[in-house]
C-alpha positions in Angstrom: 71.8 107.3 85.3 70.3 104.2 85.2 70.8 101.8 82.6 70.9 103.0 79.7 70.4 99.2 78.3 68.3 97.4 81.1 65.7 100.7 80.4 65.6 101.8 84.1 64.7 105.3 86.2 64.6 106.8 89.5 63.9 109.1 91.8 64.8 111.2 94.3 63.4 111.9 96.9 63.4 115.8 98.1 66.3 115.6 101.2 68.2 114.9 97.5 68.7 111.3 98.2 68.6 108.5 94.9 67.5 104.9 96.6 67.1 102.2 93.6 64.5 100.5 93.9 62.6 101.9 97.0 65.0 99.0 99.7 68.4 101.1 97.3 69.5 97.3 96.8 71.5 98.9 93.4 71.5 102.5 93.9 71.5 104.1 96.6 73.5 108.3 97.4 73.2 110.8 99.3 73.0 114.5 98.6 72.3 114.5 95.0 73.6 117.8 93.2 72.1 118.5 89.7 72.6 121.9 87.4 73.6 122.8 84.0 75.0 125.6 83.0 73.1 128.3 79.6 76.6 127.3 77.7 75.0 124.1 78.6 77.7 122.8 80.0 76.0 120.0 83.2 77.2 119.1 86.3 76.3 116.7 88.8 77.6 115.2 92.3 76.7 112.2 95.4 78.3 111.4 98.1 77.9 108.1 99.9 77.7 106.1 96.6 76.9 102.5 97.2 76.0 99.7 94.0 75.0 96.9 94.0 74.4 95.8 97.8 77.8 98.1 98.9 79.9 95.9 95.9 81.1 99.7 95.2 81.0 102.3 97.3 82.7 106.2 97.2 82.6 109.0 98.8 81.9 111.6 96.6 81.7 111.1 92.6 81.0 114.8 90.7 81.5 115.6 87.1 82.4 118.6 86.6 82.1 120.4 82.4 83.2 117.6 81.2 85.8 116.6 83.9 85.4 113.5 86.7 86.7 112.8 89.9 85.9 109.9 92.5 87.1 110.4 95.9 86.9 107.4 98.5 86.5 104.5 95.9 86.9 101.5 97.3 85.1 98.0 95.7 84.9 94.5 96.9 85.1 95.7 100.1 88.7 96.9 99.2 89.8 100.1 98.6 90.0 101.1 94.7 92.4 103.2 92.7 90.4 106.8 91.2 93.1 107.2 88.6 91.2 108.3 85.6 90.8 104.6 83.2 91.4 103.0 85.6 89.1 99.2 84.6 88.5 97.3 87.9 87.2 93.3 87.7 83.6 93.3 90.1 83.6 89.7 91.2 82.8 88.2 88.0 80.3 89.6 87.1 81.7 93.1 85.5 83.3 95.5 86.3 84.1 98.9 86.8 85.8 102.1 85.0 86.6 105.5 86.4 86.0 108.3 84.3 85.5 106.5 81.2 87.6 107.8 78.6 85.5 107.7 75.7 81.1 109.4 76.1 79.5 106.0 76.1 77.2 105.5 73.4 73.1 105.3 73.9 70.6 103.7 72.4 68.9 107.1 72.0 71.4 108.4 70.3 73.3 110.8 73.6 76.2 110.6 74.5 76.7 109.6 78.5 79.5 111.5 81.1 80.6 109.8 83.9 82.3 110.2 87.0 82.2 105.6 87.2 80.4 103.2 85.3 79.8 100.0 86.6 79.5 97.1 83.2 77.1 94.1 84.2 79.2 91.1 82.2 76.8 89.2 83.8 73.3 89.2 84.9 73.1 91.1 88.4 70.8 91.7 91.1 67.4 91.6 88.2 69.5 93.5 85.4 70.6 91.6 82.4 74.2 91.8 81.0 75.2 94.8 79.3 73.6 96.8 82.3 75.4 100.4 81.8 75.5 102.5 85.4 76.6 105.6 84.7 76.6 108.3 88.2 77.1 111.5 88.1 76.1 111.5 85.0 75.6 114.3 82.2 74.3 113.4 78.0 73.3 115.2 75.0 73.2 114.6 71.9 73.3 116.4 68.2 70.7 119.5 67.5 68.7 117.8 64.3 68.8 121.6 63.6 72.5 121.3 63.0 73.0 118.7 60.9 69.8 119.8 58.8 71.3 123.1 57.7 74.9 122.0 56.8 75.2 118.8 54.7 78.6 118.5 55.9 78.1 117.5 59.2 75.6 114.7 57.7 78.4 113.5 55.0 80.1 113.3 58.4 77.8 111.9 60.9 77.1 109.2 58.0 80.4 107.6 58.2 80.7 107.8 61.7 78.0 105.4 61.3 79.5 103.4 58.9 81.7 102.8 62.4 79.4 100.7 64.6 78.9 97.2 66.1 76.8 95.4 63.0 74.1 93.7 63.5 74.0 91.2 61.9 75.7 87.9 62.1 75.3 86.6 58.2 75.5 82.0 57.6 78.8 80.9 57.1 79.3 79.3 53.6 80.0 75.5 54.9 77.9 72.8 56.9 80.7 72.8 60.5 83.4 74.4 62.0 86.1 73.2 64.5 85.6 75.2 68.3 89.0 78.1 67.4 90.7 76.5 70.9 90.4 72.8 72.5 88.9 71.3 76.0 88.2 73.7 78.1 88.0 77.1 78.0 85.0 79.7 78.2 83.1 83.0 76.8 81.0 85.7 76.9 79.6 87.8 73.8 81.7 91.2 74.8 81.2 92.3 70.4 80.7 96.1 70.9 81.4 97.1 73.9 84.1 99.9 74.7 88.3 99.3 73.6 90.6 102.6 73.2 92.7 101.1 70.6 90.4 99.6 68.4 88.6 101.6 65.0 85.8 103.1 66.4 87.3 101.7 69.8 84.2 98.6 70.0 84.8 95.4 70.8 85.6 93.3 67.5 85.5 89.9 68.6 84.8 87.4 71.7 87.7 86.8 74.1 87.5 82.8 74.2 90.0 82.4 77.5 91.8 78.3 78.8 94.5 78.3 80.5 98.1 79.4 78.7 99.9 76.3 76.6 96.5 75.7 75.0 96.2 74.7 71.6 94.2 76.7 69.3 92.4 75.9 66.1 91.6 76.5 62.3 88.2 76.7 62.7 87.4 75.2 58.4 89.5 74.1 55.6 91.5 76.9 53.8 94.7 78.9 54.0 95.8 81.0 56.0 97.7 84.9 56.2 99.5 86.8 57.9 101.5 85.1 61.3 103.6 87.8 63.0 103.5 90.5 65.2 100.5 92.7 64.7 100.9 96.2 67.5 97.3 95.8 69.5 96.4 92.0 68.1 100.4 90.2 69.9 101.5 87.0 67.7 98.3 87.7 65.6 96.7 84.9 62.6 94.0 84.6 59.7 92.5 81.7 58.7 89.8 81.9 56.0 88.0 79.0 54.3 88.0 77.9 51.3 84.0 80.2 50.9 86.1 83.5 51.5 85.1 83.9 54.8 88.4 85.1 56.9 88.6 84.5 61.5 91.2 86.1 63.1 92.8 85.5 66.2 95.3 87.5 68.3 96.7 87.1 71.7 99.1 83.8 70.6 101.8 82.8 72.3 103.2 81.3 69.7 102.8 79.3 66.8 102.7 76.0 65.1 105.6 75.4 62.9 103.7 74.8 59.4 101.7 78.2 59.6 105.8 79.2 59.2 106.3 78.0 55.8 102.8 76.9 54.2 99.6 78.6 53.9 97.8 75.4 53.4 95.2 74.4 56.5 92.7 71.6 57.5 90.1 72.7 59.7 91.3 71.4 63.8 94.8 71.6 62.8 96.8 73.3 65.1 98.1 76.6 64.3 98.5 78.3 67.3 98.8 78.4 71.6 96.7 80.4 74.0 98.5 83.3 74.9 98.9 87.3 76.5 100.6 88.7 73.5 100.2 92.3 71.7 97.6 94.9 74.2 96.4 91.6 76.3 99.4 91.7 77.7 98.2 92.1 81.7 95.3 90.1 81.4 94.3 86.6 81.2 95.9 84.4 79.3 93.3 83.5 76.3 92.8 83.9 72.4 91.0 87.2 70.3 88.1 85.3 67.9 86.9 87.4 64.9 84.4 86.3 61.8 84.4 87.9 58.9 82.0 87.0 56.6 82.8 87.2 52.8 79.5 89.8 51.5 81.0 92.1 54.4 84.1 92.1 53.6 83.4 95.2 51.4 83.3 97.5 54.5 86.5 96.2 55.7 87.3 96.5 59.8 84.1 96.6 60.2 83.0 93.7 59.1 83.7 91.9 61.4 80.1 89.7 63.3 79.3 88.9 65.9 80.9 85.8 66.9 79.0 84.5 69.6 76.2 82.4 68.6 78.4 80.6 65.9 80.5 79.6 68.7 77.9 78.2 71.0 77.0 75.7 68.0 80.2 74.8 66.6 82.2 71.1 67.5 84.7 71.1 70.4 87.6 69.1 69.7 88.2 67.5 73.2 92.5 66.5 72.7 94.4 67.1 70.1 98.1 66.0 69.1 100.1 69.9 69.7 103.3 69.7 68.0 105.9 72.3 69.1 105.7 76.0 69.8 107.6 78.4 67.0 107.8 82.4 66.0 108.7 84.1 63.3 111.8 86.8 63.9 110.6 89.0 66.8 109.4 92.5 66.2 112.7 95.4 66.0 111.3 97.4 69.3 112.9 96.7 72.3 109.8 96.5 74.7 108.1 94.8 72.2 110.8 91.7 71.9 110.8 91.6 75.4 106.8 91.0 75.6 107.4 88.2 73.8 110.4 86.1 74.5 108.4 86.0 77.8 105.3 84.6 76.7 107.5 82.4 74.7 109.3 81.4 77.0 106.0 81.0 79.3 104.7 79.3 76.5 107.7 76.3 76.7 107.7 75.3 80.5 103.5 74.6 79.9 104.1 72.8 77.0 107.2 70.9 78.9 109.6 72.4 77.3 112.1 73.9 79.0 111.3 72.2 82.9 111.2 76.3 84.2 108.9 79.3 83.4 110.3 82.6 83.0 110.7 84.0 86.6 107.9 87.6 87.5 111.1 89.5 88.5 111.3 89.3 84.4 108.7 90.5 83.2 108.7 93.6 81.4 107.2 96.6 81.6 105.5 97.3 78.4 103.1 99.8 78.3 99.0 99.1 77.5 96.6 101.9 76.5 93.4 102.9 79.4 90.6 100.7 78.3 92.3 98.6 75.6 91.3 95.5 77.3 89.0 96.2 80.5 86.9 93.5 80.6 88.0 91.1 83.4 88.6 86.9 82.4 85.2 85.2 83.0 84.5 83.1 85.4 87.8 80.4 85.9 88.0 77.4 83.8 87.7 74.3 84.3 91.0 73.1 84.1 93.8 74.2 85.9 96.2 75.7 83.8 99.3 73.4 82.5 102.4 74.2 84.2 105.7 72.8 84.0 106.8 70.3 86.9 109.8 69.3 86.5 111.7 68.1 89.1 115.5 70.2 89.6 118.2 67.2 88.3 120.3 66.2 91.0 124.5 68.9 91.0 123.1 71.6 88.6 122.5 75.0 90.1 119.4 77.1 89.4 121.8 78.9 86.4 123.1 75.9 85.0 119.5 74.7 84.6 118.4 77.9 82.9 121.3 77.7 80.2 120.0 73.8 78.9 116.8 75.0 78.6 117.5 78.5 76.6 120.0 75.8 74.5 117.1 73.7 74.6 114.8 75.9 73.0 116.8 77.9 70.7 117.8 74.1 69.5 113.6 73.4 68.7 113.4 76.4 67.4 116.4 76.2 64.6 115.6 73.0 64.1 112.1 74.2 63.3 112.6 77.5 61.2 116.2 75.2 59.3 114.8 76.6 56.0 116.1 77.3 52.2 115.5 81.4 52.1 112.7 80.6 50.0 110.8 80.2 53.5 111.7 83.5 55.2 111.0 85.2 51.3 107.9 83.5 51.5 107.0 84.5 56.1 108.2 88.1 55.5 105.4 88.3 52.8 103.1 86.8 54.2 103.2 88.8 57.8 104.0 92.5 55.8 100.5 91.7 55.1 98.2 95.1 56.7 95.8 94.1 58.6 94.0 96.6 61.2 94.0 96.4 64.9 92.3 93.4 67.3 
């Protein structure tokens, strides 16, 4: 099945050979077989698969009774894992999903399952960004008669529809907004893309990629709230402008000290730093950014709109004086706590506050649900990641340096949080506010 967003079609020759276009540059396969049983189950199988001039190949892909199998998968000429739900980056223009864990929604209203899916995040081989190529696909739609006979079915279907991405991008109240990331960064439009651990299973914003430790700023003047840890968003924060429009930042590596003792913020003021906490722990550093217009807040978390067109026109800040990073009380779960500490130490090294980043061997193992953050990073940023480059002091061992670095970071952290108990109560109150996952 080709498309559905590209609206393409292909033919199978009498010898069961599938090619598209005529030369097979996009899709080529042989021994194609399709079948549908009386009970409605669909099966499909093909062998010697080649997609996009051999960028993705497989010895066999099949889908039988809703169960997929992929044999001999290779991406970019290298063997790739064929485990169900695996997300594999494909150069800089897409990614491969093995045995997609959830159906893909197409414009016709059908739900499509497949043994393999290739998602294009950028235009490639004449196909536009957003194209999905589903291999060994089976599609079905809800029968219209069922909805007509059973009003309850119709009500449930309407409820599901409210959880779909919005098509509107209403104007925001203020005339000027600042881009949320300082300096060079990269982002692509991934609003509405599949995410397994988010309400509705779709991406509610855009990911803006930049080196770990890059300052993140408030897009407008207003209030700041819900500073703290979220199971999916990691270190996150919400900004609300003076008109009531809300903006959500997730996956931060740390905060500015101001966030922990004040609920006021100015446009362009540093509120945090690029990281990869939460379900982004296995991805490149970035900030997940959402826009929630005030007139859509009644929809709850589903009121998020596509931020791309807004970001395209906002003012960029080239340089800013960044404060020393801090973080609120750490999460209580041991594994999550280790993740937050590891990323924060990376932040301190990136900001040249400690001498060395944590050793990769100490990186904690944190379970990330398949499909939680399956997109590969966009093109590499122009600026190189900030890295600690200080030389080792003569006469000190590596252990002594690590101890001194840890003491230094603790002193800095204590200095920013040693305030009256009123501040601690304010932090707990604001961090406890409910918010949906990123």
